[in-house]
C-alpha positions in Angstrom: 170.2 90.0 29.1 168.7 90.2 25.7 169.3 88.0 22.7 170.1 89.2 19.0 168.2 87.3 16.7 170.1 87.7 13.3 167.9 86.2 10.5 169.3 83.6 8.2 169.8 83.4 4.4 166.8 80.9 3.1 167.4 79.7 0.2 164.7 78.6 -2.7 163.5 75.8 -3.2 164.7 74.6 -7.0 163.1 71.5 -8.6 165.3 69.7 -11.5 162.4 69.0 -14.3 164.2 68.4 -17.0 164.1 65.9 -18.8 161.8 63.9 -16.8 159.1 66.5 -17.3 158.8 69.3 -19.3 155.5 71.9 -18.9 153.8 74.0 -21.8 153.8 77.5 -21.1 150.3 77.0 -20.4 150.7 74.2 -17.9 152.9 76.3 -15.8 150.5 79.3 -15.6 147.9 76.5 -14.6 150.3 75.2 -12.2 151.2 78.7 -10.4 147.4 79.4 -10.0 147.3 76.2 -8.3 149.9 77.1 -6.2 148.6 80.4 -5.3 150.5 80.4 -2.3 153.8 80.2 -3.5 155.9 82.3 -5.7 157.2 80.2 -8.6 159.9 81.2 -11.1 161.3 78.9 -13.6 165.1 79.3 -14.8 166.0 79.5 -18.2 166.9 75.5 -17.8 163.9 74.5 -16.8 164.5 74.6 -13.2 161.2 75.1 -10.8 162.1 77.6 -7.8 160.0 77.9 -5.3 159.7 80.2 -2.9 157.6 81.3 0.2 155.3 84.2 0.5 157.2 87.3 1.6 157.9 88.4 4.6 155.3 91.1 6.7 158.0 94.4 6.8 159.2 93.2 3.0 155.8 93.1 1.7 154.9 96.8 3.3 158.0 98.0 1.8 156.9 96.3 -1.6 153.2 98.0 -1.1 155.1 101.6 -0.8 157.3 100.8 -3.8 154.0 99.8 -5.6 152.6 102.4 -4.6 154.8 105.3 -5.7 155.7 103.6 -9.5 151.8 103.2 -9.9 151.2 107.3 -8.5 153.6 108.1 -11.4 152.5 105.7 -14.2 149.3 107.4 -14.1 150.2 111.1 -13.8 153.0 110.1 -16.6 150.8 107.7 -19.0 153.6 106.4 -21.3 153.4 103.2 -19.9 151.7 100.6 -17.4 153.1 99.6 -14.2 152.9 95.8 -12.5 152.9 94.6 -8.8 155.2 91.6 -7.2 152.6 89.1 -8.5 153.0 89.3 -12.0 154.8 87.0 -14.1 156.8 87.4 -17.4 158.4 84.9 -19.8 161.7 86.4 -20.8 163.1 85.9 -24.3 165.6 83.0 -22.7 162.7 80.7 -21.3 162.7 81.9 -17.7 159.5 82.8 -16.1 160.6 85.6 -13.6 158.2 87.8 -11.5 160.2 91.1 -10.1 158.6 92.8 -7.1 157.8 95.9 -9.6 158.0 96.2 -13.0 156.9 98.9 -15.9 156.8 99.0 -19.4 156.5 101.3 -22.3 152.9 101.7 -23.1 153.5 100.7 -26.9 155.5 97.5 -26.3 152.6 96.7 -24.0 149.9 96.5 -26.7 152.6 94.9 -29.3 151.5 92.1 -27.3 148.6 89.8 -28.5 145.7 90.4 -26.3 145.8 86.3 -25.5 149.2 86.3 -24.5 148.6 89.0 -22.1 146.6 86.9 -19.9 148.8 84.4 -18.8 152.7 85.4 -18.4 153.3 88.0 -21.4 156.1 87.0 -23.5 158.4 90.2 -22.7 161.3 91.5 -20.6 159.9 94.7 -18.4 161.7 98.0 -19.6 162.4 98.6 -15.6 162.2 96.2 -13.1 162.7 96.2 -8.9 163.6 93.5 -6.6 163.3 94.1 -2.9 165.7 92.2 -0.7 164.7 90.8 2.4 166.4 89.6 5.2 167.0 85.9 4.5 167.5 86.9 0.8 170.7 85.5 -0.7 172.1 89.1 -2.0 173.9 87.1 -5.1 170.8 85.5 -5.7 169.2 88.5 -6.5 172.1 90.1 -8.2 172.1 87.2 -10.9 168.6 87.8 -11.7 169.3 91.7 -12.2 171.9 90.6 -14.8 169.5 88.4 -15.9 166.7 91.4 -16.5 169.3 93.5 -18.2 170.6 90.6 -20.6 167.1 90.6 -21.8 165.7 93.5 -22.2 165.2 95.6 -19.3 166.2 98.8 -19.7 166.8 99.6 -16.3 166.9 97.6 -13.1 167.2 98.2 -8.9 168.2 96.1 -6.5 166.8 97.5 -2.9 168.6 95.8 -0.6 167.0 97.1 2.7 169.4 94.9 5.1 172.4 97.0 4.2 170.6 100.2 3.0 172.1 100.0 -0.7 170.7 100.4 -3.9 172.0 98.8 -7.0 171.4 100.2 -10.3 171.6 98.5 -13.4 171.8 99.3 -17.0 173.0 97.7 -20.4 176.4 97.7 -21.4 177.2 99.9 -18.1 178.6 99.2 -14.5 176.8 98.4 -11.7 176.0 101.4 -9.8 175.9 101.0 -5.9 174.4 104.1 -3.7 174.7 104.1 -0.1 171.7 104.3 1.9 170.1 107.0 -0.5 167.1 109.3 0.0 166.1 109.4 -3.4 166.7 107.4 -6.9 166.0 108.5 -9.8 164.4 106.7 -12.9 165.2 109.0 -15.4 165.9 108.9 -18.1 163.6 106.1 -18.7 161.4 106.6 -16.4 161.1 110.8 -16.5 160.8 112.6 -13.7 160.5 109.1 -11.2 162.2 109.7 -8.1 161.5 107.0 -5.4 161.6 108.4 -2.0 163.3 105.5 0.4 162.2 106.8 3.4 158.8 104.8 2.7 160.9 101.7 1.4 163.4 101.6 4.1 
């Protein structure tokens, strides 16, 4: 008799910092560099959100996502792409690290060079989050809403667990695609089509 193991959803560790400890942007960046074995984000309320490294399957899916986005970015030339280890300081004060991101080249070049080496103070135009088997769906949905509220023009939440893709756009209802073969980034990412077989 074979036992089926169902992965449990694991919530990240959330540390309340304020008002006892307040880190500047530079201190938070240095804190993340000292703790590279963790993915660390900071909420708009100043909470530290500490997540363990992703599992191998999700890491592979993320690599394929980054590969496809990177190939298109190189051919298109209108923007630049970022991988999952990149942090951004959003307008609401939160520090977030999407699984993949892209922004228009003009937007990136408008950021002073000295601010690009840390967590750039900008929200990408396009963000993607991939849900692993242990991720809480609502937590990721809230994160996508936050990106949109802070200036993202397009966001995808890829739910590998249920083979769904949630599409977020400003001032529009969330669209849910059920087991799509491809997902189009048009018109924000003109002619970019993500092949989902390599992601599932």
